[in-house]
C-alpha positions in Angstrom: 7.5 28.5 23.5 9.4 29.7 26.7 11.9 32.5 26.2 15.5 31.5 26.7 16.9 31.7 30.2 20.1 33.8 31.1 23.0 31.6 32.0 23.6 31.0 35.3 25.4 33.3 37.4 25.1 36.2 34.5 23.0 39.2 35.7 20.8 40.6 32.8 21.5 44.1 31.4 20.0 47.0 33.0 18.6 49.8 30.8 20.6 52.8 30.4 19.8 55.8 32.6 18.5 58.6 30.9 20.7 61.7 31.6 19.8 65.1 30.0 22.6 66.3 27.6 23.1 69.3 29.4 22.8 68.0 33.0 25.4 69.7 35.5 27.6 67.0 37.3 27.3 66.7 40.8 28.9 69.3 43.1 32.6 69.1 43.4 32.8 66.9 40.3 34.5 68.6 37.3 32.6 68.0 34.0 34.7 66.1 31.3 33.5 68.0 28.7 34.7 71.4 29.8 37.4 73.1 31.9 36.7 76.3 33.2 39.7 78.6 32.9 41.3 80.5 36.0 39.4 83.2 36.8 40.7 86.9 36.7 41.8 88.7 39.9 38.8 90.5 41.5 38.3 94.0 39.9 38.0 96.9 42.3 34.1 97.9 42.0 33.6 95.9 38.8 30.7 97.3 36.6 29.5 93.9 35.4 30.4 94.6 32.0 33.5 92.4 31.3 35.2 93.8 28.4 35.3 97.2 29.9 36.3 96.1 33.4 39.1 94.3 31.7 40.4 96.9 29.7 40.2 99.4 33.1 42.4 96.7 34.5 44.9 97.0 31.9 44.9 100.9 31.9 45.3 101.0 36.0 48.2 98.5 35.3 49.7 101.2 33.3 49.3 103.8 35.7 52.7 103.3 37.3 54.4 103.1 33.7 55.4 101.2 30.8 55.0 97.4 30.7 55.5 94.3 28.5 52.7 92.0 27.7 54.1 89.3 30.4 54.0 92.1 32.9 50.4 93.1 32.1 49.4 89.3 32.4 51.0 89.0 35.7 49.6 92.4 37.1 46.0 91.9 36.0 45.7 88.3 36.2 43.9 88.0 32.8 45.0 85.6 30.2 47.6 86.6 27.6 45.4 86.2 24.7 42.7 88.6 26.4 45.3 91.1 27.3 46.9 91.2 23.8 43.4 91.3 22.2 42.2 94.1 24.2 45.8 96.1 24.3 45.5 96.1 20.2 42.3 97.4 20.5 43.3 100.3 22.9 46.0 101.1 20.9 43.6 101.2 17.6 41.9 103.8 19.5 44.8 105.6 21.1 44.1 104.8 24.5 47.4 102.8 24.4 50.7 103.2 22.8 53.9 101.3 22.3 57.5 103.2 23.4 60.6 102.6 21.6 61.1 99.2 23.3 57.9 97.9 22.5 56.3 98.2 25.8 52.7 99.4 26.3 52.4 102.9 27.7 49.2 105.3 28.3 48.2 106.6 25.0 47.7 110.2 23.8 43.9 110.0 23.9 43.7 109.7 27.6 45.5 113.1 27.8 43.2 114.7 25.3 39.9 113.6 27.0 41.2 114.8 30.5 42.0 118.1 28.9 38.7 118.3 27.4 36.8 117.4 30.3 38.5 119.9 32.2 38.3 117.7 35.4 41.7 116.6 36.2 41.5 116.6 39.9 45.1 116.5 40.5 46.2 119.4 38.4 43.3 121.7 39.1 44.0 121.1 43.0 47.8 121.5 42.3 47.5 125.1 41.4 46.9 126.8 44.7 49.2 124.2 46.4 52.2 125.3 44.6 51.6 128.5 45.0 51.4 128.2 48.5 54.7 126.2 48.3 56.6 128.8 46.1 55.6 131.3 48.8 56.6 129.2 51.8 60.2 128.5 50.2 60.7 131.4 48.0 61.6 129.0 45.1 59.9 127.7 41.9 57.4 124.8 42.5 56.4 122.1 40.1 54.2 118.9 39.8 55.7 116.3 37.6 54.0 112.9 36.2 55.9 110.0 34.8 55.2 109.1 31.2 57.0 106.3 29.6 60.7 107.2 30.3 60.2 110.9 30.7 58.7 113.1 33.4 56.3 116.0 32.5 55.7 119.1 34.3 51.7 119.3 34.4 51.7 122.4 36.8 54.0 124.9 38.1 54.4 128.3 39.9 57.6 130.1 39.2 59.4 132.5 41.6 58.3 136.0 40.3 61.6 137.8 40.6 65.4 136.8 40.8 67.6 134.0 39.6 65.1 130.9 39.2 64.7 127.6 37.7 62.1 128.0 35.3 60.2 125.1 34.0 57.1 125.8 31.8 54.2 123.3 32.0 54.5 120.5 29.4 58.2 120.5 29.7 59.5 116.9 29.2 62.5 115.9 31.5 64.6 112.8 32.1 63.7 110.1 34.3 67.5 109.4 34.9 68.3 112.6 37.1 66.8 115.1 39.5 64.8 114.4 42.8 61.2 114.1 41.2 62.8 111.5 38.8 64.1 109.7 42.1 60.8 109.9 43.8 58.9 108.7 40.7 61.1 105.7 40.4 61.8 104.9 44.2 58.7 102.8 45.0 58.5 101.2 41.4 58.6 97.2 41.5 61.9 95.4 41.2 62.1 95.1 37.5 61.3 98.8 36.8 63.6 99.8 39.3 66.7 97.8 37.9 65.5 99.2 34.6 65.2 102.8 35.6 68.8 102.9 37.3 70.5 102.0 34.1 72.4 105.4 33.1 70.9 107.0 36.0 72.8 109.9 37.8 71.6 108.4 41.0 72.2 104.9 42.7 70.0 102.2 44.5 71.3 103.5 47.9 70.1 107.1 47.0 66.6 105.5 46.2 66.6 103.5 49.3 67.1 106.9 51.2 64.2 108.2 49.4 61.9 105.5 50.4 63.1 105.6 54.1 62.8 109.6 54.2 59.8 109.9 52.1 61.4 112.6 49.8 64.4 113.1 47.8 66.9 115.8 46.9 69.3 116.3 43.9 72.3 118.7 43.6 73.4 119.4 39.8 71.8 116.1 38.5 69.5 117.4 36.0 71.4 120.8 35.3 74.6 122.3 36.6 74.2 124.6 39.7 70.5 123.6 40.2 69.1 121.9 43.4 65.8 120.4 44.2 63.7 118.6 46.8 60.7 116.3 45.8 58.1 114.2 47.5 55.4 111.7 46.5 52.0 112.4 45.5 49.9 108.7 45.9 46.5 107.9 44.4 43.5 106.2 46.1 45.2 103.1 45.8 48.6 104.3 47.5 50.6 104.0 44.3 53.0 107.2 43.6 51.2 109.0 40.7 53.2 112.5 40.8 56.1 114.3 42.7 55.8 117.8 44.1 59.1 119.7 43.6 60.8 122.9 44.2 63.9 123.9 42.6 66.4 126.7 42.4 70.0 127.5 42.5 72.4 125.6 44.8 73.6 129.1 46.2 70.1 129.6 47.7 68.9 126.0 48.4 72.6 125.2 50.0 74.1 121.7 49.5 71.5 120.3 51.7 68.2 121.4 50.4 66.2 118.8 52.1 67.3 120.0 55.4 65.7 123.5 54.9 62.7 122.5 52.7 61.7 118.8 52.8 59.4 119.3 55.5 57.2 121.7 53.7 57.5 120.0 50.4 56.4 116.6 51.9 53.3 118.5 53.6 52.2 119.9 50.2 52.5 116.5 48.6 50.3 115.0 51.5 47.9 117.8 50.7 47.6 116.9 47.1 47.4 113.4 48.1 44.3 114.1 50.4 42.4 115.9 47.6 43.1 113.0 45.1 41.7 110.8 47.7 38.3 112.9 47.8 39.1 114.8 51.0 39.1 118.5 50.1 38.9 119.4 53.8 42.5 118.2 54.4 43.9 120.7 51.9 42.0 123.7 53.2 44.7 124.4 55.7 47.9 126.3 54.6 51.4 125.2 54.8 52.8 125.4 58.2 54.9 128.6 58.6 57.4 126.6 61.0 58.5 124.8 57.6 58.9 127.7 55.6 62.1 129.4 54.7 65.0 128.7 56.9 
């Protein structure tokens, strides 16, 4: 008995092709079963250990100051759940903390580790430079770092005799007044700049002048009768990480302290920047004598 024929004009069914369940789609064709998330922004010299590299991205983003979760997501390029999960873990271990406004900030554990290691390049390098700056200007010199909504004196060299502005290491001062506060705020992003100017003794015009000149000065902003001049110290990425300052009575520094001392303060800040960037030779030369006392 012959097998039935297929109706005229009807093609016989072809057997299904065997396709391995884990076969990759052709190049340029997206798989309907999975969608790759947007990759994070490239890391600088990644280690290859994803969770560590992403945690470091978060810490690097907070080097400039406090940040909200949304700001961290934007600056790192990581997914929001990833940033939240890693930040929560870093808070648990005290590598991060939160300020009174709920923003993320560098935690106390970082300072403890830096102190224990005794290898804070910036602070250890600052000592001789601040001494030379003090001797060149005749005024007390300081190095400030920003921490949250405050700035902290992390190194200083006080004028040995006479009337002086004494600021011991560890002193916490406002980010709303003083030339060091101006310098630490002037190069921030727009959102932080606007936020930092709220309630400040200085204005946007003052900060624009700081950015244009490369240094700041103040007269009685932080304390009546005290004047100061400050310049930025930059990290390897170019970000402002500290401020070198001199301060003293207005009677000595005059009402234009920058005219007398800006050059030597900027020179000290540049030397410290070069040391941070691992170029010790640049800091071996003393401060220019022609930039000293007027």
